[in-house]
N, CA, C, O and CB atoms as a CASP TS submission, in Angstrom:
PFRMAT TS
TARGET T0000
AUTHOR 0000-0000-0000
METHOD Language model
MODEL 1
PARENT N/A
ATOM      1  N   MET     1     156.791 173.927 142.402  1.00  0.00           N
ATOM      2  CA  MET     1     158.196 173.641 142.597  1.00  0.00           C
ATOM      3  C   MET     1     158.910 174.902 143.046  1.00  0.00           C
ATOM      4  O   MET     1     159.386 175.682 142.222  1.00  0.00           O
ATOM      5  CB  MET     1     158.827 173.085 141.313  1.00  0.00           C
ATOM      6  N   LEU     2     158.980 175.091 144.289  1.00  0.00           N
ATOM      7  CA  LEU     2     159.748 176.190 144.845  1.00  0.00           C
ATOM      8  C   LEU     2     159.402 177.529 144.202  1.00  0.00           C
ATOM      9  O   LEU     2     160.282 178.361 143.985  1.00  0.00           O
ATOM     10  CB  LEU     2     161.217 175.914 144.687  1.00  0.00           C
ATOM     11  N   GLY     3     158.117 177.737 143.897  1.00  0.00           N
ATOM     12  CA  GLY     3     157.689 178.995 143.310  1.00  0.00           C
ATOM     13  C   GLY     3     157.979 179.127 141.822  1.00  0.00           C
ATOM     14  O   GLY     3     157.793 180.201 141.250  1.00  0.00           O
ATOM     15  N   ARG     4     158.429 178.061 141.193  1.00  0.00           N
ATOM     16  CA  ARG     4     158.717 178.096 139.761  1.00  0.00           C
ATOM     17  C   ARG     4     157.616 177.385 138.999  1.00  0.00           C
ATOM     18  O   ARG     4     156.977 176.474 139.526  1.00  0.00           O
ATOM     19  CB  ARG     4     160.085 177.454 139.457  1.00  0.00           C
ATOM     20  N   LYS     5     157.395 177.795 137.772  1.00  0.00           N
ATOM     21  CA  LYS     5     156.418 177.129 136.928  1.00  0.00           C
ATOM     22  C   LYS     5     157.062 175.917 136.270  1.00  0.00           C
ATOM     23  O   LYS     5     158.241 175.937 135.919  1.00  0.00           O
ATOM     24  CB  LYS     5     155.856 178.095 135.865  1.00  0.00           C
ATOM     25  N   GLN     6     156.269 174.863 136.110  1.00  0.00           N
ATOM     26  CA  GLN     6     156.784 173.645 135.494  1.00  0.00           C
ATOM     27  C   GLN     6     157.364 173.937 134.112  1.00  0.00           C
ATOM     28  O   GLN     6     158.414 173.405 133.753  1.00  0.00           O
ATOM     29  CB  GLN     6     155.677 172.589 135.391  1.00  0.00           C
ATOM     30  N   LYS     7     156.690 174.771 133.348  1.00  0.00           N
ATOM     31  CA  LYS     7     157.162 175.090 131.999  1.00  0.00           C
ATOM     32  C   LYS     7     158.545 175.734 132.034  1.00  0.00           C
ATOM     33  O   LYS     7     159.386 175.433 131.186  1.00  0.00           O
ATOM     34  CB  LYS     7     156.170 176.020 131.294  1.00  0.00           C
ATOM     35  N   ASP     8     158.790 176.611 132.997  1.00  0.00           N
ATOM     36  CA  ASP     8     160.101 177.246 133.128  1.00  0.00           C
ATOM     37  C   ASP     8     161.174 176.224 133.465  1.00  0.00           C
ATOM     38  O   ASP     8     162.282 176.266 132.929  1.00  0.00           O
ATOM     39  CB  ASP     8     160.064 178.335 134.197  1.00  0.00           C
ATOM     40  N   PHE     9     160.829 175.296 134.369  1.00  0.00           N
ATOM     41  CA  PHE     9     161.789 174.260 134.743  1.00  0.00           C
ATOM     42  C   PHE     9     162.101 173.367 133.547  1.00  0.00           C
ATOM     43  O   PHE     9     163.264 173.069 133.276  1.00  0.00           O
ATOM     44  CB  PHE     9     161.251 173.416 135.914  1.00  0.00           C
ATOM     45  N   VAL    10     161.069 172.946 132.840  1.00  0.00           N
ATOM     46  CA  VAL    10     161.241 172.056 131.693  1.00  0.00           C
ATOM     47  C   VAL    10     162.113 172.726 130.633  1.00  0.00           C
ATOM     48  O   VAL    10     163.011 172.097 130.073  1.00  0.00           O
ATOM     49  CB  VAL    10     159.869 171.666 131.095  1.00  0.00           C
ATOM     50  N   ASN    11     161.847 173.988 130.363  1.00  0.00           N
ATOM     51  CA  ASN    11     162.660 174.711 129.374  1.00  0.00           C
ATOM     52  C   ASN    11     164.107 174.832 129.836  1.00  0.00           C
ATOM     53  O   ASN    11     165.027 174.704 129.029  1.00  0.00           O
ATOM     54  CB  ASN    11     162.077 176.108 129.115  1.00  0.00           C
ATOM     55  N   GLY    12     164.315 175.077 131.122  1.00  0.00           N
ATOM     56  CA  GLY    12     165.666 175.197 131.660  1.00  0.00           C
ATOM     57  C   GLY    12     166.421 173.881 131.644  1.00  0.00           C
ATOM     58  O   GLY    12     167.640 173.860 131.481  1.00  0.00           O
ATOM     59  N   ALA    13     165.693 172.780 131.815  1.00  0.00           N
ATOM     60  CA  ALA    13     166.318 171.458 131.812  1.00  0.00           C
ATOM     61  C   ALA    13     166.426 170.893 130.398  1.00  0.00           C
ATOM     62  O   ALA    13     166.948 169.796 130.202  1.00  0.00           O
ATOM     63  CB  ALA    13     165.526 170.497 132.697  1.00  0.00           C
ATOM     64  N   ASP    14     165.927 171.652 129.400  1.00  0.00           N
ATOM     65  CA  ASP    14     165.954 171.233 128.003  1.00  0.00           C
ATOM     66  C   ASP    14     165.177 169.931 127.802  1.00  0.00           C
ATOM     67  O   ASP    14     165.626 169.040 127.082  1.00  0.00           O
ATOM     68  CB  ASP    14     167.401 171.062 127.528  1.00  0.00           C
ATOM     69  N   TRP    15     164.018 169.827 128.438  1.00  0.00           N
ATOM     70  CA  TRP    15     163.136 168.672 128.321  1.00  0.00           C
ATOM     71  C   TRP    15     161.883 169.071 127.582  1.00  0.00           C
ATOM     72  O   TRP    15     161.574 170.254 127.441  1.00  0.00           O
ATOM     73  CB  TRP    15     162.788 168.094 129.704  1.00  0.00           C
ATOM     74  N   ARG    16     161.161 168.064 127.109  1.00  0.00           N
ATOM     75  CA  ARG    16     159.815 168.309 126.604  1.00  0.00           C
ATOM     76  C   ARG    16     158.877 168.204 127.798  1.00  0.00           C
ATOM     77  O   ARG    16     159.123 167.406 128.702  1.00  0.00           O
ATOM     78  CB  ARG    16     159.418 167.291 125.455  1.00  0.00           C
ATOM     79  N   GLU    17     157.832 168.976 127.821  1.00  0.00           N
ATOM     80  CA  GLU    17     156.900 168.980 128.961  1.00  0.00           C
ATOM     81  C   GLU    17     156.302 167.605 129.221  1.00  0.00           C
ATOM     82  O   GLU    17     156.056 167.249 130.373  1.00  0.00           O
ATOM     83  CB  GLU    17     155.780 169.981 128.720  1.00  0.00           C
ATOM     84  N   ILE    18     156.066 166.829 128.172  1.00  0.00           N
ATOM     85  CA  ILE    18     155.439 165.519 128.334  1.00  0.00           C
ATOM     86  C   ILE    18     156.311 164.587 129.180  1.00  0.00           C
ATOM     87  O   ILE    18     155.788 163.775 129.943  1.00  0.00           O
ATOM     88  CB  ILE    18     155.169 164.888 126.961  1.00  0.00           C
ATOM     89  N   ILE    19     157.624 164.697 129.050  1.00  0.00           N
ATOM     90  CA  ILE    19     158.522 163.844 129.832  1.00  0.00           C
ATOM     91  C   ILE    19     158.362 164.152 131.317  1.00  0.00           C
ATOM     92  O   ILE    19     158.222 163.240 132.132  1.00  0.00           O
ATOM     93  CB  ILE    19     159.998 164.043 129.392  1.00  0.00           C
ATOM     94  N   PHE    20     158.383 165.420 131.664  1.00  0.00           N
ATOM     95  CA  PHE    20     158.232 165.809 133.067  1.00  0.00           C
ATOM     96  C   PHE    20     156.868 165.380 133.594  1.00  0.00           C
ATOM     97  O   PHE    20     156.752 164.889 134.717  1.00  0.00           O
ATOM     98  CB  PHE    20     158.415 167.331 133.233  1.00  0.00           C
ATOM     99  N   ASP    21     155.843 165.568 132.779  1.00  0.00           N
ATOM    100  CA  ASP    21     154.483 165.200 133.176  1.00  0.00           C
ATOM    101  C   ASP    21     154.378 163.693 133.415  1.00  0.00           C
ATOM    102  O   ASP    21     153.751 163.264 134.383  1.00  0.00           O
ATOM    103  CB  ASP    21     153.470 165.641 132.101  1.00  0.00           C
ATOM    104  N   GLU    22     154.982 162.893 132.547  1.00  0.00           N
ATOM    105  CA  GLU    22     154.939 161.436 132.709  1.00  0.00           C
ATOM    106  C   GLU    22     155.684 160.991 133.961  1.00  0.00           C
ATOM    107  O   GLU    22     155.234 160.083 134.660  1.00  0.00           O
ATOM    108  CB  GLU    22     155.534 160.747 131.480  1.00  0.00           C
ATOM    109  N   ILE    23     156.811 161.617 134.248  1.00  0.00           N
ATOM    110  CA  ILE    23     157.552 161.292 135.478  1.00  0.00           C
ATOM    111  C   ILE    23     156.714 161.673 136.690  1.00  0.00           C
ATOM    112  O   ILE    23     156.583 160.898 137.637  1.00  0.00           O
ATOM    113  CB  ILE    23     158.929 162.025 135.516  1.00  0.00           C
ATOM    114  N   GLU    24     156.155 162.864 136.651  1.00  0.00           N
ATOM    115  CA  GLU    24     155.366 163.373 137.767  1.00  0.00           C
ATOM    116  C   GLU    24     154.164 162.475 138.066  1.00  0.00           C
ATOM    117  O   GLU    24     153.777 162.328 139.225  1.00  0.00           O
ATOM    118  CB  GLU    24     154.896 164.791 137.469  1.00  0.00           C
ATOM    119  N   HIS    25     153.577 161.878 137.038  1.00  0.00           N
ATOM    120  CA  HIS    25     152.386 161.044 137.224  1.00  0.00           C
ATOM    121  C   HIS    25     152.694 159.547 137.245  1.00  0.00           C
ATOM    122  O   HIS    25     151.779 158.729 137.150  1.00  0.00           O
ATOM    123  CB  HIS    25     151.390 161.331 136.131  1.00  0.00           C
ATOM    124  N   GLY    26     153.973 159.179 137.368  1.00  0.00           N
ATOM    125  CA  GLY    26     154.356 157.775 137.502  1.00  0.00           C
ATOM    126  C   GLY    26     154.221 156.958 136.236  1.00  0.00           C
ATOM    127  O   GLY    26     154.161 155.730 136.298  1.00  0.00           O
ATOM    128  N   LYS    27     154.173 157.609 135.101  1.00  0.00           N
ATOM    129  CA  LYS    27     154.041 156.894 133.828  1.00  0.00           C
ATOM    130  C   LYS    27     155.390 156.639 133.171  1.00  0.00           C
ATOM    131  O   LYS    27     155.474 155.927 132.171  1.00  0.00           O
ATOM    132  CB  LYS    27     153.152 157.678 132.878  1.00  0.00           C
ATOM    133  N   ARG    28     156.434 157.214 133.727  1.00  0.00           N
ATOM    134  CA  ARG    28     157.789 157.054 133.186  1.00  0.00           C
ATOM    135  C   ARG    28     158.746 156.939 134.361  1.00  0.00           C
ATOM    136  O   ARG    28     158.625 157.665 135.348  1.00  0.00           O
ATOM    137  CB  ARG    28     158.187 158.255 132.245  1.00  0.00           C
ATOM    138  N   ASN    29     159.691 156.029 134.249  1.00  0.00           N
ATOM    139  CA  ASN    29     160.710 155.898 135.284  1.00  0.00           C
ATOM    140  C   ASN    29     161.753 156.989 135.128  1.00  0.00           C
ATOM    141  O   ASN    29     162.024 157.455 134.021  1.00  0.00           O
ATOM    142  CB  ASN    29     161.372 154.512 135.227  1.00  0.00           C
ATOM    143  N   VAL    30     162.328 157.387 136.236  1.00  0.00           N
ATOM    144  CA  VAL    30     163.370 158.406 136.227  1.00  0.00           C
ATOM    145  C   VAL    30     164.719 157.719 136.072  1.00  0.00           C
ATOM    146  O   VAL    30     165.071 156.847 136.866  1.00  0.00           O
ATOM    147  CB  VAL    30     163.329 159.270 137.525  1.00  0.00           C
ATOM    148  N   THR    31     165.464 158.106 135.064  1.00  0.00           N
ATOM    149  CA  THR    31     166.813 157.574 134.905  1.00  0.00           C
ATOM    150  C   THR    31     167.752 158.374 135.806  1.00  0.00           C
ATOM    151  O   THR    31     167.397 159.448 136.292  1.00  0.00           O
ATOM    152  CB  THR    31     167.276 157.635 133.406  1.00  0.00           C
ATOM    153  N   PHE    32     168.931 157.847 136.019  1.00  0.00           N
ATOM    154  CA  PHE    32     169.912 158.566 136.826  1.00  0.00           C
ATOM    155  C   PHE    32     170.242 159.906 136.174  1.00  0.00           C
ATOM    156  O   PHE    32     170.407 160.918 136.854  1.00  0.00           O
ATOM    157  CB  PHE    32     171.194 157.722 137.009  1.00  0.00           C
ATOM    158  N   SER    33     170.335 159.893 134.859  1.00  0.00           N
ATOM    159  CA  SER    33     170.615 161.129 134.125  1.00  0.00           C
ATOM    160  C   SER    33     169.500 162.148 134.343  1.00  0.00           C
ATOM    161  O   SER    33     169.772 163.329 134.559  1.00  0.00           O
ATOM    162  CB  SER    33     170.784 160.840 132.621  1.00  0.00           C
ATOM    163  N   ASN    34     168.233 161.692 134.287  1.00  0.00           N
ATOM    164  CA  ASN    34     167.097 162.581 134.548  1.00  0.00           C
ATOM    165  C   ASN    34     167.178 163.146 135.952  1.00  0.00           C
ATOM    166  O   ASN    34     166.962 164.339 136.162  1.00  0.00           O
ATOM    167  CB  ASN    34     165.767 161.839 134.354  1.00  0.00           C
ATOM    168  N   LEU    35     167.493 162.281 136.920  1.00  0.00           N
ATOM    169  CA  LEU    35     167.573 162.720 138.308  1.00  0.00           C
ATOM    170  C   LEU    35     168.656 163.776 138.481  1.00  0.00           C
ATOM    171  O   LEU    35     168.468 164.746 139.215  1.00  0.00           O
ATOM    172  CB  LEU    35     167.842 161.531 139.231  1.00  0.00           C
ATOM    173  N   CYS    36     169.776 163.592 137.816  1.00  0.00           N
ATOM    174  CA  CYS    36     170.850 164.586 137.870  1.00  0.00           C
ATOM    175  C   CYS    36     170.384 165.923 137.305  1.00  0.00           C
ATOM    176  O   CYS    36     170.685 166.977 137.864  1.00  0.00           O
ATOM    177  CB  CYS    36     172.082 164.089 137.099  1.00  0.00           C
ATOM    178  N   GLN    37     169.644 165.878 136.190  1.00  0.00           N
ATOM    179  CA  GLN    37     169.137 167.111 135.585  1.00  0.00           C
ATOM    180  C   GLN    37     168.106 167.791 136.478  1.00  0.00           C
ATOM    181  O   GLN    37     168.092 169.017 136.593  1.00  0.00           O
ATOM    182  CB  GLN    37     168.525 166.817 134.218  1.00  0.00           C
ATOM    183  N   ILE    38     167.242 166.995 137.111  1.00  0.00           N
ATOM    184  CA  ILE    38     166.250 167.559 138.027  1.00  0.00           C
ATOM    185  C   ILE    38     166.938 168.248 139.191  1.00  0.00           C
ATOM    186  O   ILE    38     166.597 169.377 139.543  1.00  0.00           O
ATOM    187  CB  ILE    38     165.301 166.467 138.542  1.00  0.00           C
ATOM    188  N   CYS    39     167.910 167.565 139.789  1.00  0.00           N
ATOM    189  CA  CYS    39     168.628 168.148 140.926  1.00  0.00           C
ATOM    190  C   CYS    39     169.373 169.410 140.513  1.00  0.00           C
ATOM    191  O   CYS    39     169.403 170.391 141.256  1.00  0.00           O
ATOM    192  CB  CYS    39     169.610 167.129 141.520  1.00  0.00           C
ATOM    193  N   ASP    40     169.964 169.384 139.346  1.00  0.00           N
ATOM    194  CA  ASP    40     170.667 170.571 138.858  1.00  0.00           C
ATOM    195  C   ASP    40     169.690 171.729 138.665  1.00  0.00           C
ATOM    196  O   ASP    40     169.985 172.868 139.028  1.00  0.00           O
ATOM    197  CB  ASP    40     171.400 170.262 137.534  1.00  0.00           C
ATOM    198  N   GLY    41     168.533 171.429 138.094  1.00  0.00           N
ATOM    199  CA  GLY    41     167.529 172.465 137.869  1.00  0.00           C
ATOM    200  C   GLY    41     166.959 173.039 139.151  1.00  0.00           C
ATOM    201  O   GLY    41     166.563 174.203 139.198  1.00  0.00           O
ATOM    202  N   LEU    42     166.919 172.213 140.200  1.00  0.00           N
ATOM    203  CA  LEU    42     166.402 172.673 141.490  1.00  0.00           C
ATOM    204  C   LEU    42     167.502 173.138 142.437  1.00  0.00           C
ATOM    205  O   LEU    42     167.225 173.522 143.574  1.00  0.00           O
ATOM    206  CB  LEU    42     165.609 171.570 142.145  1.00  0.00           C
ATOM    207  N   ASN    43     168.753 173.105 141.971  1.00  0.00           N
ATOM    208  CA  ASN    43     169.911 173.484 142.794  1.00  0.00           C
ATOM    209  C   ASN    43     169.961 172.696 144.100  1.00  0.00           C
ATOM    210  O   ASN    43     170.160 173.264 145.174  1.00  0.00           O
ATOM    211  CB  ASN    43     169.875 174.983 143.097  1.00  0.00           C
ATOM    212  N   CYS    44     169.776 171.374 143.992  1.00  0.00           N
ATOM    213  CA  CYS    44     169.862 170.539 145.187  1.00  0.00           C
ATOM    214  C   CYS    44     170.875 169.416 144.959  1.00  0.00           C
ATOM    215  O   CYS    44     171.212 169.087 143.821  1.00  0.00           O
ATOM    216  CB  CYS    44     168.471 169.956 145.552  1.00  0.00           C
ATOM    217  N   ASP    45     171.342 168.848 146.039  1.00  0.00           N
ATOM    218  CA  ASP    45     172.363 167.808 146.015  1.00  0.00           C
ATOM    219  C   ASP    45     171.705 166.455 145.764  1.00  0.00           C
ATOM    220  O   ASP    45     170.742 166.092 146.440  1.00  0.00           O
ATOM    221  CB  ASP    45     173.164 167.790 147.340  1.00  0.00           C
ATOM    222  N   ILE    46     172.225 165.714 144.796  1.00  0.00           N
ATOM    223  CA  ILE    46     171.645 164.407 144.475  1.00  0.00           C
ATOM    224  C   ILE    46     171.769 163.438 145.653  1.00  0.00           C
ATOM    225  O   ILE    46     170.929 162.553 145.813  1.00  0.00           O
ATOM    226  CB  ILE    46     172.327 163.814 143.232  1.00  0.00           C
ATOM    227  N   ALA    47     172.793 163.593 146.468  1.00  0.00           N
ATOM    228  CA  ALA    47     172.951 162.729 147.642  1.00  0.00           C
ATOM    229  C   ALA    47     171.787 162.916 148.614  1.00  0.00           C
ATOM    230  O   ALA    47     171.320 161.950 149.218  1.00  0.00           O
ATOM    231  CB  ALA    47     174.288 163.023 148.352  1.00  0.00           C
ATOM    232  N   ALA    48     171.324 164.137 148.765  1.00  0.00           N
ATOM    233  CA  ALA    48     170.198 164.407 149.661  1.00  0.00           C
ATOM    234  C   ALA    48     168.912 163.796 149.118  1.00  0.00           C
ATOM    235  O   ALA    48     168.074 163.321 149.885  1.00  0.00           O
ATOM    236  CB  ALA    48     170.021 165.918 149.860  1.00  0.00           C
ATOM    237  N   VAL    49     168.757 163.809 147.811  1.00  0.00           N
ATOM    238  CA  VAL    49     167.547 163.270 147.179  1.00  0.00           C
ATOM    239  C   VAL    49     167.519 161.747 147.258  1.00  0.00           C
ATOM    240  O   VAL    49     166.451 161.148 147.389  1.00  0.00           O
ATOM    241  CB  VAL    49     167.462 163.721 145.712  1.00  0.00           C
ATOM    242  N   THR    50     168.678 161.130 147.180  1.00  0.00           N
ATOM    243  CA  THR    50     168.733 159.663 147.168  1.00  0.00           C
ATOM    244  C   THR    50     169.020 159.061 148.548  1.00  0.00           C
ATOM    245  O   THR    50     169.162 157.845 148.677  1.00  0.00           O
ATOM    246  CB  THR    50     169.792 159.200 146.189  1.00  0.00           C
ATOM    247  N   GLU    51     169.105 159.894 149.558  1.00  0.00           N
ATOM    248  CA  GLU    51     169.372 159.402 150.907  1.00  0.00           C
ATOM    249  C   GLU    51     168.298 158.391 151.326  1.00  0.00           C
ATOM    250  O   GLU    51     167.104 158.636 151.156  1.00  0.00           O
ATOM    251  CB  GLU    51     169.431 160.578 151.912  1.00  0.00           C
ATOM    252  N   GLY    52     168.732 157.272 151.867  1.00  0.00           N
ATOM    253  CA  GLY    52     167.806 156.259 152.347  1.00  0.00           C
ATOM    254  C   GLY    52     167.466 155.189 151.322  1.00  0.00           C
ATOM    255  O   GLY    52     166.848 154.181 151.664  1.00  0.00           O
ATOM    256  N   ILE    53     167.862 155.394 150.068  1.00  0.00           N
ATOM    257  CA  ILE    53     167.628 154.358 149.058  1.00  0.00           C
ATOM    258  C   ILE    53     168.700 153.289 149.248  1.00  0.00           C
ATOM    259  O   ILE    53     169.892 153.594 149.198  1.00  0.00           O
ATOM    260  CB  ILE    53     167.659 154.952 147.589  1.00  0.00           C
ATOM    261  N   PRO    54     168.289 152.036 149.467  1.00  0.00           N
ATOM    262  CA  PRO    54     169.294 151.003 149.736  1.00  0.00           C
ATOM    263  C   PRO    54     170.158 150.722 148.517  1.00  0.00           C
ATOM    264  O   PRO    54     169.685 150.761 147.382  1.00  0.00           O
ATOM    265  CB  PRO    54     168.621 149.719 150.192  1.00  0.00           C
ATOM    266  N   HIS    55     171.401 150.446 148.762  1.00  0.00           N
ATOM    267  CA  HIS    55     172.330 150.059 147.718  1.00  0.00           C
ATOM    268  C   HIS    55     171.870 148.725 147.149  1.00  0.00           C
ATOM    269  O   HIS    55     171.333 147.902 147.891  1.00  0.00           O
ATOM    270  CB  HIS    55     173.790 149.972 148.259  1.00  0.00           C
ATOM    271  N   LEU    56     172.060 148.491 145.882  1.00  0.00           N
ATOM    272  CA  LEU    56     171.576 147.286 145.220  1.00  0.00           C
ATOM    273  C   LEU    56     172.083 146.018 145.909  1.00  0.00           C
ATOM    274  O   LEU    56     171.309 145.088 146.132  1.00  0.00           O
ATOM    275  CB  LEU    56     172.001 147.289 143.757  1.00  0.00           C
ATOM    276  N   LYS    57     173.372 145.973 146.247  1.00  0.00           N
ATOM    277  CA  LYS    57     173.916 144.789 146.909  1.00  0.00           C
ATOM    278  C   LYS    57     173.314 144.620 148.297  1.00  0.00           C
ATOM    279  O   LYS    57     173.030 143.497 148.713  1.00  0.00           O
ATOM    280  CB  LYS    57     175.443 144.880 147.002  1.00  0.00           C
ATOM    281  N   SER    58     173.116 145.714 149.016  1.00  0.00           N
ATOM    282  CA  SER    58     172.519 145.656 150.340  1.00  0.00           C
ATOM    283  C   SER    58     171.085 145.156 150.263  1.00  0.00           C
ATOM    284  O   SER    58     170.654 144.358 151.096  1.00  0.00           O
ATOM    285  CB  SER    58     172.566 147.027 151.009  1.00  0.00           C
ATOM    286  N   ALA    59     170.351 145.621 149.269  1.00  0.00           N
ATOM    287  CA  ALA    59     168.941 145.220 149.124  1.00  0.00           C
ATOM    288  C   ALA    59     168.840 143.750 148.780  1.00  0.00           C
ATOM    289  O   ALA    59     167.979 143.055 149.322  1.00  0.00           O
ATOM    290  CB  ALA    59     168.239 146.060 148.043  1.00  0.00           C
ATOM    291  N   SER    60     169.699 143.249 147.889  1.00  0.00           N
ATOM    292  CA  SER    60     169.609 141.836 147.519  1.00  0.00           C
ATOM    293  C   SER    60     170.089 140.956 148.663  1.00  0.00           C
ATOM    294  O   SER    60     169.592 139.841 148.824  1.00  0.00           O
ATOM    295  CB  SER    60     170.431 141.554 146.249  1.00  0.00           C
ATOM    296  N   LYS    61     171.037 141.426 149.459  1.00  0.00           N
ATOM    297  CA  LYS    61     171.496 140.660 150.610  1.00  0.00           C
ATOM    298  C   LYS    61     170.387 140.551 151.650  1.00  0.00           C
ATOM    299  O   LYS    61     170.211 139.493 152.255  1.00  0.00           O
ATOM    300  CB  LYS    61     172.748 141.306 151.225  1.00  0.00           C
ATOM    301  N   GLN    62     169.642 141.628 151.865  1.00  0.00           N
ATOM    302  CA  GLN    62     168.530 141.613 152.818  1.00  0.00           C
ATOM    303  C   GLN    62     167.453 140.637 152.382  1.00  0.00           C
ATOM    304  O   GLN    62     166.866 139.958 153.225  1.00  0.00           O
ATOM    305  CB  GLN    62     167.935 143.012 152.972  1.00  0.00           C
ATOM    306  N   ARG    63     167.175 140.547 151.074  1.00  0.00           N
ATOM    307  CA  ARG    63     166.147 139.634 150.585  1.00  0.00           C
ATOM    308  C   ARG    63     166.557 138.189 150.794  1.00  0.00           C
ATOM    309  O   ARG    63     165.718 137.350 151.121  1.00  0.00           O
ATOM    310  CB  ARG    63     165.864 139.888 149.110  1.00  0.00           C
ATOM    311  N   THR    64     167.850 137.883 150.610  1.00  0.00           N
ATOM    312  CA  THR    64     168.291 136.498 150.782  1.00  0.00           C
ATOM    313  C   THR    64     168.332 136.086 152.240  1.00  0.00           C
ATOM    314  O   THR    64     168.226 134.899 152.549  1.00  0.00           O
ATOM    315  CB  THR    64     169.653 136.303 150.164  1.00  0.00           C
ATOM    316  N   GLU    65     168.486 137.054 153.148  1.00  0.00           N
ATOM    317  CA  GLU    65     168.524 136.747 154.570  1.00  0.00           C
ATOM    318  C   GLU    65     167.121 136.532 155.145  1.00  0.00           C
ATOM    319  O   GLU    65     166.975 135.937 156.213  1.00  0.00           O
ATOM    320  CB  GLU    65     169.228 137.864 155.323  1.00  0.00           C
ATOM    321  N   GLU    66     166.104 137.007 154.451  1.00  0.00           N
ATOM    322  CA  GLU    66     164.732 136.905 154.972  1.00  0.00           C
ATOM    323  C   GLU    66     164.157 135.550 154.754  1.00  0.00           C
ATOM    324  O   GLU    66     163.013 135.297 155.133  1.00  0.00           O
ATOM    325  CB  GLU    66     163.840 137.929 154.336  1.00  0.00           C
TER
END
């Protein structure tokens, strides 16, 4: 992660290592709160990370049109 150790990131985000490991390996879903903490820890904009994810109403409208 950008030259940082996972343990350093986890400690900075005030997480337990197991939570980060489970997210990383697809064993745990990322909550919006988790995503905000990850972006804060990586100094990145949450809008950039979520770009291209369809809005819930847009996604359900597309399914009904198909």
